[in-house]
TIVEX-824696 format. One record per residue: x, y, z of N, C-alpha, C in turn; residue in three letters. Coordinates in pm, whole numbers, padded with zeros to 5 digits, always signed. Atoms other than C-alpha are relative to their C-alpha. Layout:
BEGIN
XYZXYZXYZALA
...
This chain:
BEGIN
-00048-00132-00032+06051-04110+14428-00008+00020+00151MET
+00002-00026-00143+06136-03998+14778+00020+00149+00024HIS
-00003-00142-00032+06131-03663+14955+00137+00063-00017GLU
-00134-00054+00016+06509-03625+14922+00021+00064-00136GLY
-00014-00056+00133+06462-03541+14553-00077+00131-00017GLN
+00083-00119+00008+06225-03253+14626+00062+00109+00087ILE
-00050-00114-00077+06349-02912+14734-00116+00059+00079ASP
+00109-00047-00084+06112-02848+15022+00035+00131+00067LEU
-00016-00122-00078+06063-02511+15186-00008-00037+00147LEU
+00008+00030-00143+06100-02496+15564-00145-00020+00046PRO
+00132+00030-00051+05797-02654+15731-00095-00066-00098GLY
+00086+00062+00100+05660-02802+15408-00002-00151+00016GLU
+00008+00146-00004+05535-03159+15403-00061-00050-00130ARG
+00047+00058+00125+05472-03384+15103-00131-00074+00024VAL
+00130+00067-00005+05112-03495+15048-00003-00114-00101ILE
-00005+00101+00106+05170-03686+14723+00122+00026-00086TRP
-00112-00011+00094+05465-03755+14495-00011-00114-00100ALA
+00007+00103+00103+05487-03946+14169+00074+00041-00126GLY
-00063-00022+00130+05615-03971+13813-00100-00036-00108GLN
+00088+00041+00110+05445-03995+13474+00017-00149-00029PRO
-00006+00141+00038+05357-04357+13403-00031-00016-00148VAL
+00030-00001+00143+05246-04268+13052+00052+00132-00055ARG
-00059-00121+00059+05427-04023+12825-00055+00020-00141ARG
+00055-00022+00134+05210-03904+12536+00094+00085-00084PRO
-00086-00076+00089+05398-03777+12234-00063+00135-00035LEU
+00070-00124+00035+05134-03515+12153-00092+00041+00114PHE
+00095-00051-00098+04923-03292+12377-00099+00092-00072ASN
+00099-00084+00068+04622-03068+12304+00057+00125-00065PRO
-00061-00117+00063+04850-02774+12225+00050-00029-00140GLY
-00048+00035+00133+04970-02964+11920-00109+00016-00105ASP
+00106-00032+00096+04628-02904+11761+00022+00139-00059TYR
-00039-00132+00049+04763-02549+11724+00139-00006-00065PHE
-00139-00001+00045+05136-02618+11683+00023-00074-00132ASN
-00022+00078+00121+05114-02884+11410-00049+00074-00125VAL
+00040-00076+00119+04902-02680+11164+00090+00121-00027PRO
-00090-00113+00020+05126-02377+11222+00132-00048-00061VAL
-00124+00056+00057+05433-02593+11153-00017-00042-00144GLY
+00025+00040+00139+05277-02735+10838-00013+00121-00091LEU
+00011-00123+00079+05184-02387+10715+00137+00064-00020LEU
-00136-00053+00008+05538-02272+10792+00078-00073-00110TRP
-00075+00078+00099+05689-02556+10588-00054+00023-00142LEU
+00059-00025+00133+05445-02500+10300+00042+00137-00051ALA
-00040-00135+00042+05519-02126+10293+00146+00008-00038GLY
-00145-00001+00027+05896-02178+10310+00028-00071-00132VAL
-00024+00077+00122+05885-02441+10037-00048+00075-00123THR
+00050-00075+00116+05667-02231+09804+00087+00121-00030LEU
-00082-00118+00023+05874-01917+09854+00133-00036-00065PHE
-00132+00035+00053+06204-02090+09791-00007-00082-00127PHE
+00016+00068+00129+06065-02295+09504+00015+00100-00114PHE
-00008-00104+00102+06038-01969+09312+00124+00088+00015TYR
-00120-00082-00025+06355-01812+09461+00116-00090+00038ASN
-00106+00095-00034+06622-02080+09442+00126+00022-00085HIS
-00111-00028+00091+06874-01909+09216+00135+00007+00070ASP
-00131-00021-00062+07146-01823+09465+00026-00099+00114SER
-00040+00085-00111+07337-02014+09730-00063+00048+00129THR
+00062-00056-00120+07197-01778+09993-00141-00055+00018PHE
+00137+00049-00008+06840-01881+09912-00004-00149+00033TYR
-00004+00144-00029+06932-02249+09916+00037-00026+00146LYS
-00039+00015-00140+07103-02215+10255-00113+00044+00093ALA
+00112-00048-00081+06814-02012+10395-00115-00101-00003ALA
+00105+00102+00012+06567-02274+10265+00032-00118+00093TRP
-00039+00113-00085+06764-02549+10443-00019+00034+00148ALA
+00012-00040-00140+06777-02356+10773-00146+00012+00041VAL
+00141-00019-00034+06408-02259+10767-00078-00132-00006LEU
+00065+00131+00006+06305-02613+10669+00034-00080+00126THR
-00038+00069-00124+06502-02758+10962-00077+00058+00117VAL
+00077-00063-00108+06330-02505+11191-00145-00049-00002ALA
+00137+00050+00011+05989-02615+11060-00014-00145+00042GLY
+00004+00142-00039+06066-02985+11100+00020-00013+00150VAL
-00019+00002-00145+06193-02919+11453-00131+00038+00069PHE
+00128-00042-00058+05864-02741+11528-00100-00115-00003HIS
+00096+00110+00012+05667-03043+11406+00041-00124+00078LEU
-00046+00126-00057+05881-03328+11538+00086+00018+00124VAL
-00096-00017-00109+06151-03196+11770-00063+00038+00131GLY
+00063-00043-00125+05932-03019+12025-00074-00114+00068ARG
+00066+00114-00067+05705-03321+12089+00099-00105+00049PRO
-00100+00099-00041+06010-03550+12103+00074+00045+00127LEU
-00067-00052-00120+06188-03326+12356-00094-00007+00119ILE
+00099+00008-00109+05868-03306+12564-00014-00144+00047ARG
+00010+00142-00032+05842-03687+12550+00121-00046+00083TYR
-00121+00038-00072+06204-03732+12662+00008+00068+00137LEU
-00001-00071-00128+06168-03468+12936-00092-00070+00100ARG
+00093+00069-00090+05868-03657+13078+00062-00125+00062LEU
-00066+00118-00054+06094-03960+13126+00075+00031+00129ALA
-00076-00037-00121+06286-03766+13392-00081+00091+00093SER
+00084-00091-00078+05993-03577+13543-00049-00065+00128THR
+00060+00042-00127+05882-03605+13904-00097+00109+00043THR
+00101-00092-00050+05578-03446+14062-00006-00010+00151TYR
+00023+00001-00145+05516-03346+14421-00107+00101+00033ALA
+00099-00092-00055+05226-03191+14601+00030+00010+00148VAL
-00024-00024-00142+05308-03035+14935-00125+00067+00057THR
+00114-00069-00059+05074-02863+15176-00011+00144-00048ASP
+00005-00137+00050+05157-02534+15002+00020+00018-00149GLY
-00033-00016+00142+05272-02600+14645-00022-00128-00077ARG
-00010+00113+00092+05253-02826+14344+00129+00024-00078VAL
-00133-00013+00058+05596-02895+14194+00018-00105-00109ILE
-00039+00092+00107+05704-03050+13863+00147+00026-00029ALA
-00144-00012+00022+06077-03116+13829+00040-00096-00111THR
-00047+00086+00108+06242-03250+13514+00146+00031-00029SER
-00141-00017+00035+06591-03294+13381+00021-00063-00136PHE
-00038+00053+00130+06681-03326+13016+00145+00040-00024LEU
-00137-00050+00011+06988-03109+12966+00039+00066+00132VAL
-00021-00061-00130+06953-02909+13284-00128-00016+00082ARG
+00116+00016-00090+06722-02922+13584-00098+00114-00022ARG
+00106-00099+00021+06392-02745+13532-00109-00027+00102ARG
+00104+00017-00101+06146-02687+13813-00109+00104-00021GLU
+00117-00087+00006+05797-02544+13783-00078-00023+00128GLU
+00082+00016-00120+05595-02476+14095-00103+00111+00005SER
+00106-00099-00018+05280-02294+14191-00060-00017+00138ALA
+00065+00003-00131+05118-02203+14520-00140-00059-00015SER
+00131+00065+00007+04815-02423+14583-00114+00099+00019LEU
+00107-00095-00031+04612-02132+14721-00040+00083-00122ALA
+00029-00080+00118+04634-01949+14388-00046-00079-00121GLY
+00037+00084+00114+04535-02242+14167-00151-00020-00008LEU
+00138+00041+00021+04199-02324+14016-00014-00145+00044ASP
+00022+00140-00038+04040-02657+14105+00063-00094-00103ASP
-00062+00094+00094+04220-02959+13953-00104-00064-00091PRO
+00087+00058+00101+04065-03092+13633+00075-00117-00064VAL
-00061+00120+00057+04132-03441+13496-00040-00016-00146VAL
+00024+00045+00136+04167-03528+13130+00039-00147-00002THR
-00031+00143-00011+04137-03908+13131+00087-00050-00115PRO
-00083+00069+00097+04391-04123+12953-00037-00147+00001GLY
+00030+00143-00001+04403-04497+12893+00017-00060+00139PRO
-00007+00064-00132+04343-04717+13195-00039+00100+00107GLY
+00027-00094-00110+04349-04523+13520+00097+00116+00000LYS
-00093-00112+00010+04597-04265+13393-00073+00123-00052THR
+00058-00123+00053+04534-03907+13295+00092+00118+00024GLY
-00072-00125-00017+04651-03549+13293-00081+00090+00091THR
+00066-00092-00092+04573-03302+13569+00046+00142-00030ILE
-00027-00143+00016+04549-02930+13497-00075+00072+00111THR
+00068-00080-00102+04439-02655+13730-00086+00100-00073PHE
+00092-00073+00084+04131-02512+13567+00006-00062-00139GLY
+00001+00052+00137+04046-02587+13208+00096+00083-00084ARG
-00095-00069+00087+04329-02503+12971-00051-00009-00143LEU
+00034-00001+00141+04242-02398+12619+00120-00044-00083GLY
-00106+00045+00091+04445-02502+12317+00118+00096+00002VAL
-00111-00096+00000+04647-02179+12324+00080-00005+00129LEU
-00074+00015-00126+04736-02229+12692+00090-00123-00006ALA
-00084+00119+00018+04858-02580+12608+00118+00033-00091TRP
-00108-00036+00092+05058-02434+12319+00106+00083+00072ALA
-00098-00080-00072+05219-02177+12549+00075-00084+00103SER
-00069+00089-00093+05299-02455+12798+00116-00071-00070ALA
-00107+00062+00076+05512-02608+12520+00121+00090-00013ASN
-00108-00094+00028+05719-02293+12482+00046+00077+00120TYR
-00042-00072-00119+05763-02183+12839-00091+00118+00024GLY
+00081-00114-00041+05636-01861+12983-00038+00086-00119SER
+00048-00083+00109+05425-01649+12755+00038+00147+00018ALA
-00041-00138-00027+05557-01331+12911+00051+00012+00142GLY
-00057-00021-00133+05709-01178+13220-00103-00024+00110LYS
+00103+00006-00104+05381-01161+13412-00078-00130+00001ASP
+00080+00121+00011+05239-01494+13302+00089-00122+00012ARG
-00078+00121-00020+05377-01821+13433-00056-00113-00084LYS
+00044+00120+00068+05363-02147+13244-00085-00082+00096THR
+00083+00080-00090+05081-02359+13384+00070-00129+00039PRO
-00053+00129-00043+05187-02659+13592-00101-00106-00043VAL
+00085+00105+00052+05047-02965+13419+00062-00134+00041VAL
-00047+00132-00042+05076-03317+13563-00047-00101-00104LEU
+00031+00087+00114+05091-03554+13265+00027-00145+00037VAL
-00023+00143-00015+05055-03932+13270-00006-00050+00142GLY
+00011+00036-00141+04950-03960+13635-00078-00130+00015VAL
+00067+00126-00031+04861-04309+13758-00105+00024+00108SER
+00108-00014-00100+04541-04352+13964-00043+00146+00008GLU
+00023-00143+00013+04446-04005+13843-00118+00049+00084VAL
+00115-00043-00080+04109-03992+14022+00038+00018+00147ALA
-00043-00011-00140+04268-04056+14362+00092+00120+00020LYS
-00092-00112-00011+04544-03803+14299-00076+00132-00011VAL
+00081-00121+00014+04288-03545+14185-00071+00034+00130ARG
+00068-00023-00128+04097-03589+14512+00098+00056+00104GLU
-00100-00051-00093+04416-03537+14715+00035+00145-00033LYS
-00032-00136+00043+04496-03227+14509-00113+00096+00034LEU
+00114-00086-00029+04145-03086+14547-00006+00035+00149ALA
+00000-00022-00145+04163-03130+14924+00114+00094+00040LYS
-00116-00084-00032+04512-02973+14938-00023+00144-00044ALA
+00029-00135+00049+04400-02673+14727-00100+00068+00092VAL
+00102-00054-00090+04094-02624+14947+00061+00042+00135GLU
-00065-00031-00128+04304-02638+15267+00094+00120-00012GLU
-00092-00113+00020+04563-02397+15123-00078+00131-00012ALA
+00083-00121+00011+04289-02149+15030-00053+00041+00138ARG
+00052-00030-00135+04141-02177+15382+00109+00061+00088ALA
-00112-00057-00077+04485-02113+15539+00030+00144-00044ARG
-00030-00134+00049+04541-01810+15316-00110+00097+00043GLN
+00109-00086-00045+04197-01671+15400+00012+00032+00148THR
-00017-00021-00144+04264-01718+15772+00114+00096+00030ALA
-00115-00088-00020+04599-01537+15740-00032+00144-00039GLU
+00033-00136+00049+04443-01239+15556-00093+00069+00092ASP
């Protein structure tokens, strides 16, 4: 990856850039999403097992079953495919995750407003970097985009190679950004 692929703000410089070297199919949010999907499918199946007399019920059963299967299989598969086109960048002011599946999607956050980077180790020297500890529900909301107008989806760096070194660079960049913001205030 090179700086030409990153939309930099005036005066911004890149500290680190990379791509996921490992693309997990499931993430911690799936500990919430999978049981909900299974309950959905069980409820839909039981309801329509007893109400299958008309064509409407049969069509509704098919649509709701497809929605449940998409929840269980489609979301993780789309996330997996999106990671194949994802690039990460850390500048002196922001952390940026850009991906392209159907259309370009960019998530960014100001370093000064982020919690300290936390590593969830993966196999080898890979891992996932979050900013602060994310609970299962935060991971689940990261799967579905923003949880509301006022709440942004957390930027999560998945499948990062040499994760310990990258975490140190991020920690230093966050600290420097906080110091700059304090000096400006």
